[in-house]
C-alpha positions as CSV (number, residue, x, y, z in Angstrom):
1,M,-4.0,7.3,-6.4
2,G,-1.7,4.4,-7.5
3,Y,0.5,6.3,-10.0
4,T,3.5,6.7,-7.6
5,H,4.6,5.9,-4.1
6,S,5.1,9.6,-3.5
7,G,1.6,10.4,-4.8
8,N,0.0,7.7,-2.6
9,E,1.6,9.1,0.6
10,A,0.8,12.7,-0.3
11,L,-2.9,11.9,-1.0
12,I,-3.3,10.2,2.3
13,K,-1.7,13.1,4.1
14,C,-4.1,15.5,2.3
15,Y,-7.0,13.4,3.6
16,Q,-5.6,13.2,7.1
17,Q,-5.1,17.0,7.2
18,G,-8.6,17.7,6.0
19,I,-7.6,19.0,2.6
20,E,-9.6,16.4,0.7
21,K,-12.5,14.0,1.4
22,S,-12.4,11.7,-1.6
23,I,-9.6,9.9,-3.5
24,E,-9.9,8.1,-6.9
25,V,-7.7,5.1,-7.8
26,L,-6.1,4.2,-11.1
27,V,-6.4,0.4,-10.9
28,P,-3.9,-0.5,-13.6
29,S,-1.2,1.8,-12.3
30,P,2.0,0.4,-10.7
31,W,1.5,1.5,-7.1
32,F,-2.1,0.2,-6.9
33,P,-1.3,-2.6,-4.3
34,E,0.2,0.0,-1.9
35,A,-2.8,2.3,-2.5
36,V,-5.1,-0.6,-1.4
37,K,-3.1,-1.0,1.8
38,L,-3.2,2.7,2.6
39,L,-6.9,3.0,1.9
40,K,-7.6,0.1,4.2
41,Q,-5.6,1.8,6.9
42,N,-7.8,4.9,6.4
43,P,-11.3,3.5,6.1
44,G,-13.0,6.9,6.3
45,I,-11.9,8.0,2.9
46,D,-14.5,8.2,0.1
47,V,-12.9,6.1,-2.7
48,G,-13.7,6.2,-6.4
49,I,-12.5,4.2,-9.4
50,H,-10.8,6.3,-12.0
51,L,-11.5,4.3,-15.1
52,D,-8.4,4.5,-17.3
53,L,-7.5,3.8,-21.0
54,T,-4.3,5.9,-21.1
55,S,-0.8,6.2,-19.7
56,E,0.3,9.7,-20.5
57,W,3.6,10.2,-18.6
58,E,6.9,9.5,-20.3
59,N,9.0,8.1,-17.5
60,I,6.4,6.0,-15.7
61,K,4.0,3.7,-17.6
62,W,1.2,1.1,-17.0
63,R,-0.4,-1.5,-19.1
64,P,-4.0,-2.8,-19.4
65,L,-5.2,-5.5,-17.0
66,T,-6.6,-7.5,-19.9
67,D,-5.5,-8.7,-23.3
68,C,-6.9,-5.8,-25.3
69,P,-4.7,-5.3,-28.4
70,S,-6.6,-2.3,-29.8
71,L,-5.9,-0.2,-26.7
72,K,-2.1,-0.9,-26.5
73,D,0.9,0.7,-28.2
74,S,3.8,-1.2,-29.7
75,A,5.4,-1.7,-26.2
76,G,2.2,-3.0,-24.7
77,Y,1.4,0.1,-22.7
78,F,-1.8,2.1,-22.9
79,F,-1.6,4.9,-25.5
80,P,-0.7,8.3,-23.8
81,M,-3.6,10.2,-25.2
82,V,-7.4,9.8,-25.8
83,Y,-7.6,12.4,-28.6
84,P,-4.9,13.6,-31.0
85,N,-2.2,15.8,-29.4
86,K,0.6,17.6,-31.2
87,N,3.1,16.5,-28.6
88,Y,2.2,12.9,-29.1
89,P,1.7,12.5,-32.9
90,G,-0.1,9.3,-33.8
91,R,-0.2,8.1,-30.2
92,A,-3.9,8.7,-29.3
93,I,-6.6,6.0,-29.0
94,T,-8.8,7.8,-31.5
95,E,-5.9,7.6,-34.1
96,H,-6.0,3.8,-33.9
97,H,-8.7,1.2,-34.6
98,W,-9.9,0.6,-31.0
99,K,-12.7,-1.8,-30.3
100,I,-15.6,-1.4,-28.0
101,E,-15.2,-5.1,-26.9
102,D,-11.7,-4.3,-25.6
103,V,-12.9,-1.2,-23.8
104,E,-15.7,-3.1,-22.0
105,K,-13.4,-6.0,-21.1
106,E,-10.8,-3.5,-19.6
107,F,-13.4,-1.4,-17.8
108,R,-14.9,-4.5,-16.2
109,A,-11.5,-5.8,-15.1
110,Q,-10.7,-2.5,-13.4
111,I,-14.0,-2.3,-11.7
112,E,-14.0,-5.8,-10.4
113,L,-10.4,-5.7,-9.2
114,A,-11.2,-2.5,-7.3
115,L,-14.3,-3.9,-5.7
116,K,-12.4,-7.0,-4.7
117,N,-9.7,-5.1,-2.9
118,I,-11.4,-1.8,-1.8
119,P,-14.8,-2.5,-0.1
120,N,-15.8,1.2,0.3
121,I,-16.0,2.1,-3.4
122,S,-18.6,4.9,-3.8
123,H,-18.4,6.0,-7.5
124,F,-16.3,5.9,-10.6
125,S,-15.1,8.6,-13.0
126,A,-13.0,8.8,-16.2
127,H,-9.2,9.4,-16.5
128,M,-8.6,12.1,-19.1
129,G,-12.3,11.8,-20.1
130,C,-11.9,8.3,-21.6
131,T,-15.6,7.5,-21.1
132,N,-16.3,10.3,-23.7
133,L,-14.3,8.5,-26.3
134,S,-17.5,8.0,-28.3
135,P,-21.3,7.9,-27.7
136,E,-20.9,4.1,-27.6
137,V,-18.4,4.3,-24.8
138,R,-20.5,6.7,-22.8
139,A,-23.5,4.4,-23.1
140,L,-21.2,1.5,-21.9
141,A,-20.1,3.5,-18.9
142,I,-23.7,4.2,-17.9
143,R,-24.6,0.6,-18.3
144,L,-21.7,-0.6,-16.2
145,A,-22.6,1.9,-13.5
146,K,-26.1,0.4,-13.3
147,E,-24.9,-3.2,-13.5
148,Y,-22.3,-2.8,-10.7
149,K,-24.5,-0.4,-8.7
150,I,-21.8,2.3,-8.6
151,P,-22.9,5.9,-9.2
152,A,-21.0,7.6,-12.0
153,D,-21.2,10.7,-14.1
154,P,-19.3,9.9,-17.4
155,E,-20.3,13.3,-18.9
156,W,-18.5,15.8,-16.8
157,D,-18.9,19.5,-17.7
158,Y,-15.3,20.4,-18.4
159,K,-16.2,24.1,-18.7
160,G,-15.7,24.5,-15.0
161,F,-12.0,23.7,-15.1
162,I,-9.7,26.3,-13.5
163,G,-5.9,26.3,-13.0
164,Y,-3.1,28.1,-11.2
165,D,-3.1,31.9,-11.7
166,G,0.6,32.5,-12.3
167,P,3.9,30.5,-12.2
168,H,3.6,27.0,-10.7
169,K,6.9,25.1,-11.1
170,T,8.0,25.3,-7.4
171,S,6.0,24.7,-4.2
172,G,6.2,28.3,-3.3
173,E,5.0,29.4,-6.8
174,K,2.1,26.9,-6.6
175,I,0.9,28.2,-3.2
176,E,0.9,31.9,-4.4
177,S,-0.7,31.1,-7.7
178,F,-3.4,28.9,-6.1
179,I,-4.3,31.6,-3.5
180,R,-4.5,34.1,-6.4
181,M,-6.8,31.8,-8.3
182,L,-9.1,31.3,-5.3
183,D,-9.5,35.1,-4.9
184,K,-11.0,35.2,-8.4
185,L,-13.6,32.5,-8.0
186,E,-17.2,33.7,-8.3
187,P,-19.8,32.6,-5.7
188,G,-22.5,30.2,-6.8
189,K,-20.4,28.5,-9.5
190,T,-18.8,25.0,-9.4
191,Y,-15.1,24.7,-10.4
192,I,-12.8,21.7,-11.1
193,F,-9.2,22.2,-10.1
194,L,-6.7,19.5,-11.1
195,D,-3.3,18.7,-9.8
196,H,-1.4,15.6,-8.6
197,P,-0.1,15.7,-5.0
198,G,3.3,14.3,-4.3
199,F,6.3,14.5,-2.0
200,E,9.7,15.6,-3.3
201,I,12.0,12.9,-2.1
202,L,15.2,12.9,-4.1
203,R,16.3,14.9,-7.2
204,P,19.5,16.2,-8.8
205,C,20.4,19.7,-7.7
206,S,23.6,19.9,-9.8
207,P,25.5,17.6,-12.2
208,N,27.3,16.0,-9.2
209,R,25.0,16.4,-6.2
210,W,21.6,15.1,-5.1
211,L,19.4,16.5,-2.4
212,A,16.5,15.2,-0.4
213,R,13.9,17.3,1.5
214,F,11.8,16.4,4.4
215,R,8.4,15.2,3.2
216,G,5.9,18.0,2.7
217,T,8.4,20.8,3.4
218,S,11.2,22.8,1.8
219,Q,13.6,22.0,4.6
220,L,16.8,20.3,3.4
221,A,17.4,16.9,4.9
222,V,20.5,15.6,3.2
223,V,22.8,16.2,0.3
224,V,24.5,13.2,-1.4
225,D,27.6,13.4,-3.6
226,P,27.8,10.5,-6.0
227,T,31.6,10.6,-5.7
228,F,31.2,8.8,-2.4
229,I,28.7,6.1,-3.7
230,R,30.5,2.9,-4.4
231,P,30.0,1.1,-7.7
232,V,27.5,-1.6,-8.2
233,D,28.5,-4.7,-6.4
234,P,30.1,-7.3,-8.7
235,P,28.0,-10.4,-9.3
236,A,30.9,-12.7,-8.1
237,I,34.4,-12.4,-6.6
238,T,36.9,-15.2,-7.1
239,A,40.5,-15.6,-6.1
240,D,43.5,-17.9,-6.5
241,S,45.3,-18.6,-3.2
242,S,47.9,-20.9,-4.6
243,R,50.7,-18.3,-4.6
244,A,50.0,-17.4,-0.9
245,R,50.2,-21.1,-0.1
246,T,53.5,-21.8,-2.0
247,E,55.4,-18.5,-1.5
248,L,54.2,-17.5,1.9
249,G,53.3,-20.8,3.4
250,W,49.8,-19.6,4.2
251,Q,47.2,-22.1,5.2
252,P,43.5,-21.3,5.9
253,K,42.5,-21.6,9.6
254,A,38.8,-22.3,8.8
255,G,36.9,-23.9,6.0
256,L,33.9,-22.5,4.1
257,D,31.3,-24.2,6.4
258,P,32.5,-22.7,9.7
259,F,32.9,-19.3,8.0
260,L,29.3,-19.4,6.7
261,H,28.1,-20.5,10.1
262,E,29.9,-17.6,11.8
263,M,28.3,-15.1,9.3
264,L,24.8,-16.5,10.0
265,E,25.3,-16.3,13.7
266,A,26.5,-12.7,13.5
267,G,23.6,-11.8,11.3
268,A,21.1,-13.4,13.7
269,H,22.4,-11.4,16.6
270,G,23.2,-8.2,14.7
């Protein structure tokens, strides 16, 4: 929680509808303040801290809470990956000279900010397995869990991961593939399924049109044609009334002060 406004709202709805019982929060992420407000409005949610050292998405980024140069890329954001990835060459933490001092400083800042704002923290875990960065980092995570008295399991068994069984680009495909996957689960085994809830609010449906759907549904709410969207308001508008005065004999009936007073009055009652 905290990565987007859409994700925040979708996670709360999942809790309210009984789909989930626990939510984990990315403390450095841009929508963390809103996540705090929503979690306070829903005090029954089990909340965990999702310790983070990466910012993996291309179009939305976040930075460390602390001054930790060894964990930041050239733009000041977290690196996108923990381990080398062919899609992000040279952009993993392990491909740079990271320092355990920076990791500890950042982990502490995330834990303390979460505890300050979210009183019902029950556990912490690791985003993209960042606490498995090295044996030294694993030992640090265990030590911090004991120090802050927050249960944690920094050594997840990733063998239990399971995903969609089939296409999963659209909501309809995801539902079908998810049900197909559920039918193949074996009793007595523990599985980890990972996805990010979110509402589809506004997206381009053609080069010249945008659509919005009602939250949580596929029902079309509105279509917007950019042709009818006015340009960005200019920063200032100026005019010279001298010709109107000399050629037309025009004279203003009100000065600037009465005009502003009239606008304020209209706004106060409008």
